[in-house]
C-alpha positions as CSV (number, residue, x, y, z in Angstrom):
1,M,-19.1,-126.4,-102.3
2,V,-22.4,-126.4,-100.4
3,P,-23.3,-126.9,-96.8
4,R,-24.5,-130.4,-95.9
5,G,-28.2,-130.5,-96.1
6,H,-28.3,-128.1,-99.0
7,A,-30.6,-129.0,-102.0
8,L,-27.6,-129.6,-104.2
9,A,-25.7,-131.7,-101.6
10,E,-27.1,-135.0,-102.9
11,A,-27.2,-134.0,-106.6
12,G,-23.9,-135.7,-107.5
13,A,-23.1,-132.9,-109.9
14,A,-24.6,-129.5,-110.8
15,D,-24.5,-126.7,-113.4
16,V,-23.4,-123.3,-112.3
17,S,-26.9,-121.9,-113.2
18,D,-28.3,-124.1,-110.5
19,T,-26.8,-121.6,-108.0
20,R,-28.1,-118.4,-109.5
21,S,-30.3,-117.6,-106.5
22,E,-27.8,-118.6,-103.9
23,P,-25.7,-116.3,-101.7
24,F,-22.1,-116.6,-102.7
25,L,-19.0,-116.8,-100.6
26,V,-16.1,-115.9,-102.7
27,L,-12.3,-115.3,-102.7
28,D,-10.8,-111.9,-103.2
29,R,-10.6,-110.8,-106.9
30,R,-6.9,-111.2,-106.9
31,F,-7.3,-115.1,-107.0
32,D,-7.5,-117.0,-110.2
33,A,-10.2,-119.2,-108.6
34,R,-12.4,-116.1,-108.1
35,Q,-11.8,-114.9,-111.6
36,R,-12.8,-118.3,-113.0
37,A,-15.9,-118.4,-110.7
38,D,-17.0,-115.0,-111.9
39,A,-16.5,-116.1,-115.5
40,L,-18.5,-119.3,-115.0
41,C,-21.4,-117.3,-113.5
42,A,-21.3,-114.8,-116.4
43,A,-21.3,-117.6,-118.9
44,A,-24.4,-119.0,-117.1
45,G,-26.0,-115.6,-117.5
46,F,-25.9,-114.1,-114.0
47,S,-23.8,-112.2,-111.5
48,P,-23.3,-113.9,-108.2
49,R,-24.9,-112.4,-105.2
50,V,-21.7,-112.0,-103.1
51,V,-22.4,-112.0,-99.3
52,L,-18.8,-112.5,-98.2
53,E,-15.4,-112.0,-99.8
54,A,-12.3,-113.5,-98.1
55,D,-8.6,-113.8,-98.9
56,D,-8.1,-117.5,-98.1
57,L,-9.8,-120.8,-98.9
58,T,-10.1,-121.8,-95.3
59,T,-12.2,-118.9,-94.4
60,V,-14.6,-119.4,-97.4
61,R,-14.9,-123.1,-96.6
62,G,-15.7,-122.3,-92.9
63,Y,-18.5,-120.0,-93.9
64,V,-19.9,-122.6,-96.3
65,A,-19.8,-125.1,-93.4
66,A,-21.7,-122.6,-91.3
67,G,-24.5,-122.5,-93.9
68,L,-23.9,-118.8,-95.0
69,G,-23.9,-119.6,-98.7
70,V,-22.2,-121.6,-101.5
71,A,-18.8,-121.3,-103.1
72,I,-17.1,-122.2,-106.3
73,L,-13.7,-123.5,-105.2
74,P,-11.0,-125.7,-106.5
75,A,-11.6,-129.4,-105.8
76,D,-9.4,-130.6,-102.9
77,G,-9.2,-132.8,-99.9
78,A,-9.8,-130.3,-97.2
79,L,-13.5,-130.9,-96.8
80,S,-15.4,-130.5,-93.6
81,P,-18.0,-133.1,-92.5
82,R,-20.4,-130.0,-92.7
83,T,-19.7,-129.4,-96.5
84,V,-20.2,-131.2,-99.7
85,S,-18.1,-130.7,-102.8
86,V,-20.4,-130.8,-105.8
87,P,-18.7,-131.2,-109.1
88,L,-19.7,-128.7,-111.8
89,T,-20.9,-129.9,-115.2
90,D,-20.1,-126.7,-117.0
91,P,-17.6,-127.4,-119.8
92,D,-15.3,-124.5,-118.6
93,A,-15.4,-125.6,-114.9
94,H,-11.8,-126.8,-114.8
95,R,-8.2,-125.6,-114.9
96,S,-5.2,-127.4,-116.1
97,F,-1.9,-127.8,-114.4
98,G,1.0,-130.2,-114.5
99,L,3.0,-132.1,-111.9
100,T,6.2,-134.0,-112.8
101,W,8.7,-135.7,-110.5
102,D,11.8,-137.8,-110.5
103,G,10.6,-141.0,-108.8
104,E,14.2,-141.9,-107.9
105,H,15.1,-138.7,-106.2
106,A,11.8,-137.4,-104.8
107,S,12.0,-135.9,-101.3
108,S,9.6,-137.0,-98.6
109,A,7.7,-133.8,-99.1
110,A,7.4,-134.5,-102.8
111,R,6.2,-138.0,-102.1
112,T,3.6,-136.6,-99.8
113,L,2.3,-134.3,-102.5
114,I,2.3,-137.1,-105.0
115,D,0.3,-139.3,-102.7
116,F,-2.1,-136.5,-102.0
117,T,-2.6,-135.9,-105.7
118,R,-3.2,-139.6,-106.3
119,D,-5.8,-139.6,-103.4
120,L,-7.6,-136.6,-105.1
121,T,-7.7,-138.5,-108.3
122,K,-9.6,-141.4,-106.5
123,R,-12.0,-139.0,-104.8
124,Y,-12.7,-137.0,-108.0
125,P,-12.6,-139.4,-111.0
126,G,-11.6,-137.5,-114.1
127,W,-10.0,-134.8,-112.1
128,A,-6.5,-135.7,-113.1
129,D,-4.6,-138.4,-114.9
130,V,-1.8,-139.5,-112.6
131,T,0.6,-142.0,-114.0
132,G,3.9,-143.2,-112.8
């Protein structure tokens, strides 16, 4: 994720190495997303220059929107008009998870989650294979 107007904002996709000179806004080391981001940077041959560490995604996104740096975060739909989600091309820039449901007995909350997941699939082609 980069602030709107950043050099990578119009790139369509980027390699983690494209961010090596950027200030990084990161999650606390307890989070899997932080561990994966650190591993991606290490695989690209650099340690991120961390300027802020936070314990929630909303805070990190807010600081990216304010233009204080870039962040490697999970793809999601909570983007600000002041940020751009730039997909990473690195082969390990992903994580797998599964979601199953009983279509006949799904609660309204489950249906909302399923619809949200389908929407993310449309926004980020190749992000997930949602069937059913």
